[in-house]
GULUMZA-456894 format. One record per residue (C-alpha): x, y, z. Coordinates in steps of 0.5 Angstrom, whole numbers, padded with zeros to 4 digits, always signed. Layout:
<nodes>
XYZ...
</nodes>
This chain:
<nodes>
+0122+0070+0095+0117+0065+0098+0113+0062+0092+0108+0057+0094+0105+0052+0090+0099+0054+0086+0098+0049+0081+0101+0042+0078+0099+0039+0072+0100+0031+0072+0102+0028+0066+0103+0020+0065+0110+0020+0067+0112+0027+0070+0109+0033+0073+0109+0041+0072+0109+0045+0078+0108+0052+0078+0110+0057+0084+0107+0064+0085+0110+0069+0090+0110+0077+0090+0115+0082+0093+0116+0089+0093+0123+0092+0090+0126+0098+0089+0128+0101+0082+0134+0098+0079+0137+0091+0077+0135+0086+0083+0136+0078+0084+0130+0074+0086+0132+0067+0089+0126+0062+0089+0129+0056+0093+0127+0049+0096+0126+0046+0089+0126+0039+0088+0134+0036+0086+0131+0032+0080+0127+0038+0077+0129+0038+0069+0133+0045+0069+0131+0046+0061+0124+0046+0063+0124+0052+0068+0120+0058+0066+0119+0065+0069+0113+0069+0068+0110+0075+0072+0107+0081+0072+0109+0088+0075+0113+0094+0073+0119+0089+0071+0123+0086+0066+0126+0079+0066+0134+0080+0064+0136+0073+0065+0134+0066+0069+0139+0061+0072+0138+0055+0076+0143+0053+0081+0144+0048+0087+0143+0049+0094+0147+0045+0099+0144+0043+0106+0147+0039+0112+0140+0036+0113+0134+0036+0109+0130+0042+0109+0124+0038+0109+0120+0039+0116+0116+0033+0115+0123+0029+0114+0126+0032+0120+0120+0031+0124+0121+0023+0122+0128+0023+0123+0128+0026+0130+0122+0021+0132+0126+0015+0130+0132+0018+0134+0128+0019+0140+0125+0012+0139+0132+0009+0138+0134+0012+0145+0128+0010+0148+0129+0003+0146+0136+0003+0148+0134+0005+0155+0129-0001+0155+0135-0005+0154+0139-0002+0160+0133-0003+0164+0133-0010+0162+0140-0011+0163+0139-0009+0170+0133-0014+0171+0137-0019+0169+0143-0018+0173+0138-0017+0179+0135-0024+0177+0142-0027+0177+0144-0024+0183+0137-0027+0187+0139-0034+0184+0146-0034+0187+0144-0032+0194+0138-0037+0193+0143-0042+0192+0147-0040+0198+0141-0040+0202+0139-0047+0201+0146-0049+0203+0145-0045+0210+0138-0048+0211+0141-0055+0210+0146-0054+0215+0141-0050+0220+0137-0056+0220+0142-0060+0223+0146-0055+0227+0141-0050+0230+0134-0051+0230+0133-0043+0232+0136-0041+0225+0131-0045+0221+0126-0039+0222+0130-0034+0220+0133-0038+0214+0126-0039+0211+0124-0032+0212+0130-0030+0208+0128-0035+0203+0121-0033+0202+0124-0025+0201+0128-0028+0196+0123-0031+0192+0118-0025+0193+0124-0021+0190+0125-0026+0184+0117-0026+0182+0118-0018+0182+0124-0018+0178+0120-0023+0173+0114-0019+0173+0118-0013+0171+0121-0016+0166+0115-0019+0163+0112-0011+0163+0118-0009+0160+0118-0014+0154+0111-0011+0153+0114-0004+0153+0119-0006+0148+0115-0009+0143+0111-0003+0143+0117+0002+0142+0119-0003+0137+0113-0003+0133+0113+0005+0133+0120+0005+0131+0119+0001+0125+0113+0005+0123+0117+0011+0123+0123+0008+0119+0118+0006+0114+0115+0013+0113+0122+0016+0113+0124+0011+0108+0117+0013+0104+0119+0020+0103+0126+0019+0100+0130+0020+0107+0136+0017+0105+0137+0022+0099+0141+0028+0098+0139+0033+0102+0141+0039+0097+0136+0042+0093+0135+0047+0087+0134+0054+0087+0132+0059+0081+0135+0066+0080+0131+0071+0077+0135+0077+0074+0130+0083+0074+0130+0090+0071+0125+0094+0076+0122+0100+0073+0119+0103+0079+0121+0102+0086+0116+0100+0091+0111+0097+0087+0109+0090+0088+0112+0085+0082+0109+0078+0082+0113+0072+0079+0111+0065+0077+0116+0060+0077+0114+0053+0073+0119+0047+0072+0118+0039+0070+0119+0034+0075+0120+0026+0074+0118+0021+0079+0111+0023+0078+0105+0021+0074+0098+0018+0074+0094+0012+0071+0087+0010+0070+0082+0006+0074+0075+0005+0072+0069+0002+0075+0064-0001+0070+0057-0002+0072+0052-0005+0068+0044-0004+0070+0040-0007+0065+0042-0005+0058+0046+0002+0060+0053+0001+0062+0056+0007+0067+0063+0008+0066+0067+0012+0072+0074+0014+0070+0079+0015+0076+0086+0018+0075+0091+0015+0081+0096+0021+0082+0103+0019+0085+0109+0022+0086+0116+0022+0089+0119+0028+0087+0122+0031+0094+0116+0036+0095+0109+0035+0098+0104+0038+0093+0098+0042+0098+0091+0042+0095+0092+0047+0089+0089+0047+0082+0091+0040+0080+0090+0038+0073+0091+0031+0069+0094+0031+0063+0094+0026+0057+0100+0029+0054+0107+0027+0055+0112+0033+0055+0118+0029+0056+0117+0024+0050+0121+0026+0043+0116+0028+0038+0119+0025+0032+0115+0021+0027+0118+0014+0025+0122+0013+0019+0123+0007+0015+0130+0004+0013+0130+0000+0006+0128-0007+0006+0134-0011+0003+0134-0018+0001+0141-0021-0001+0144-0028-0001+0147-0031+0006+0154-0031+0006+0157-0037+0010+0160-0035+0016+0168-0035+0016+0172-0041+0019+0173-0040+0027+0181-0040+0026+0179-0033+0022+0175-0030+0027+0181-0031+0032+0186-0028+0028+0181-0022+0027+0181-0021+0034+0188-0022+0035+0190-0017+0030+0185-0012+0032+0188-0012+0039+0195-0012+0037+0193-0005+0034+0190-0003+0040+0182-0003+0039+0177-0008+0038+0173-0011+0032+0168-0006+0030+0161-0009+0032+0156-0009+0027+0151-0003+0026+0145-0003+0031+0138-0004+0028+0133+0002+0029+0128+0000+0035+0051+0016+0082+0051+0023+0082+0059+0024+0082+0063+0031+0081+0067+0030+0075+0073+0034+0072+0072+0039+0067+0076+0038+0061+0080+0042+0056+0081+0038+0049+0088+0040+0045+0090+0038+0038+0093+0031+0041+0092+0031+0048+0086+0033+0054+0087+0036+0060+0082+0035+0066+0081+0039+0072+0078+0035+0078+0072+0038+0082+0075+0037+0088+0082+0040+0091+0087+0034+0092+0093+0034+0096+0099+0029+0094+0105+0028+0099+0111+0026+0096+0111+0019+0099+0109+0015+0093+0102+0014+0096+0096+0014+0091+0091+0019+0091+0084+0018+0087+0081+0023+0083+0074+0023+0079+0076+0025+0072+0069+0023+0068+0063+0019+0069+0059+0017+0062+0053+0013+0060+0053+0008+0054+0048+0004+0051+0050-0003+0051+0048-0009+0046+0048-0015+0051+0050-0022+0049+0053-0029+0051+0059-0032+0049+0062-0039+0050+0067-0044+0048+0066-0051+0051+0072-0054+0048+0076-0050+0053+0071-0048+0059+0064-0050+0060+0061-0043+0062+0058-0037+0059+0061-0030+0059+0056-0024+0059+0059-0020+0054+0057-0012+0052+0058-0009+0045+0059-0001+0047+0060+0005+0042+0064+0010+0046+0059+0016+0045+0063+0021+0050+0068+0026+0048+0073+0023+0052+0079+0018+0050+0079+0014+0056+0086+0012+0058+0088+0004+0058+0087+0001+0065+0084-0004+0070+0076-0004+0070+0073-0007+0076+0066-0010+0073+0060-0009+0077+0053-0012+0075+0048-0007+0079+0052-0007+0086+0055-0014+0086+0062-0014+0084+0064-0019+0079+0071-0019+0077+0076-0014+0074+0078-0014+0067+0083-0010+0063+0081-0004+0059+0085-0002+0053+0085+0006+0050+0078+0007+0048+0077+0013+0043+0071+0017+0042+0066+0013+0037+0070+0007+0037+0066+0000+0039+0069-0005+0044+0067-0011+0047+0068-0012+0054+0068-0018+0058+0063-0017+0064+0064-0024+0068+0060-0031+0068+0053-0032+0068+0051-0038+0071+0044-0037+0069+0046-0040+0062+0048-0047+0062+0053-0051+0057+0055-0058+0056+0059-0061+0051+0059-0069+0050+0063-0074+0046+0057-0078+0042+0061-0082+0038+0068-0084+0037+0071-0090+0032+0077-0092+0029+0079-0097+0023+0082-0099+0017+0080-0098+0010+0083-0100+0003+0090-0100+0002+0092-0099+0009+0089-0092+0010+0086-0091+0017+0081-0087+0019+0078-0084+0026+0070-0082+0026+0067-0078+0032+0061-0074+0034+0060-0068+0039+0054-0065+0042+0053-0058+0045+0047-0057+0050+0046-0050+0051+0040-0048+0056+0038-0041+0058+0035-0041+0065+0035-0033+0066+0028-0029+0066+0030-0026+0059+0031-0028+0052+0039-0029+0051+0043-0028+0045+0048-0033+0045+0055-0034+0041+0057-0041+0041+0064-0043+0039+0067-0050+0037+0073-0052+0033+0074-0057+0027+0081-0060+0026+0085-0057+0020+0090-0062+0016+0096-0059+0014+0099-0065+0010+0096-0068+0004+0096-0075+0007+0091-0073+0012+0084-0071+0010+0078-0068+0014+0072-0071+0011+0064-0072+0012+0064-0066+0016+0057-0065+0018+0054-0059+0023+0047-0059+0025+0044-0054+0025+0048-0050+0020+0053-0046+0023+0053-0038+0022+0061-0038+0020+0066-0043+0019+0073-0041+0018+0079-0043+0014+0082-0045+0021+0077-0049+0023+0073-0045+0028+0065-0046+0028+0060-0041+0030+0053-0041+0032+0049-0035+0034+0043-0037+0038+0037-0034+0041+0034-0037+0047+0027-0035+0051+0027-0036+0058+0027-0044+0060+0029-0045+0052+0035-0050+0050+0039-0052+0044+0043-0058+0042+0048-0057+0037+0052-0063+0034+0058-0063+0029+0061-0070+0026+0067-0071+0022+0072-0077+0019+0079-0076+0019+0083-0081+0014+0090-0082+0015+0094-0085+0009+0099-0091+0010+0105-0090+0013+0103-0083+0016+0104-0082+0023+0098-0077+0026+0100-0071+0030+0096-0067+0034+0089-0071+0035+0085-0071+0041+0079-0074+0043
</nodes>
């Protein structure tokens, strides 16, 4: 039966391909073969369904042996490669003939030069004839050299075509075994002459899809366009058909992880090295090896329609997409969602004197957005890319939207001193100032993060900490956070100072200016 591909459901790491065909059968037990299937299909995933006056008695999967690939595109490419290789061989032969002619003309020219020298002394009448021969040889040599140059150009062009054909051939797994798989269906046909329709589906590896996103900020609205990039190397081309993208993972083991007991026990000293050797020799003498320890457990865009299941979703792109088996990526739009965003800026001037625009967004759509690289745009301007984690409906995330040069940040050292106090105690006294300015057209919410030292030794004490203005938060790890609201053209100064006392005999580690 000639069963064409009518539907493909692509999963993150596999794909289920569905073929459909019809046949008019006589009554009785009949066998139908659907061949030319990928060699790497999962045999336990084959399913057969159909309609008509017949009952399925059994399904077998067998291997078809082929001397050459049944893929017509592969055979065309292979024939092209052979044709170009022969053409290059012919050009090499032509070059060898021209090289021989050049060598011969050079040899004759050398002999003619000797004859010309003798003619000058012996026979003045022969001079003209020798000169004519020399001119003729020179003309022939120039012709040969010109043909060799033209030949080199033709050869480079042929080599480029051959390289291109070889790359395309390699991209289609032309070096793989040309065998294919076939599904044999045993049917019991009740009424002869009626048409029976069969549908065969199977799971293949070397196929999948991954997410890409465009994140576009216009005003305070974030428009996220979700694309699916489909690639496959299964060994068969998928035509334009009912293509669907699913977030399920059908080949994964569905097992809830369980915990092993968490035992605490006294450490037993390792046995002496000599005992280890004797144990190994004893095991080898017994015909085995020491038993290893047990292993530890380890803009107006046409979008896809969606069907939500219990634990996964399936998307059907609005336009058909053909996906050849060459590993190239083909993009389909999955969804476009518009989300309200709360915008602010965040800066860590100790690390980088830049202010980053940040959007706090709640996923108010019905889609669980899969993780992937996101290209970030401010209106029409591309500003960079970021990694978007899996984003569930109702979940709030913070998205970095690039550097905003209209918010200027500087951090400067105001004071630094060192000295000794009583009983040999040393102290370091420092102060810093952070200046933040808003040069944009709108009010800006700016979060400034700085750092204070934290002592991990009783001989080191951080004292007299003063932060102006009062920070919104200071953590136990010394992270200081200010939250500012700056009008257009406004600025603010943030200062922090402290003293570090170091006891006598203590070597201070981790200090930085």
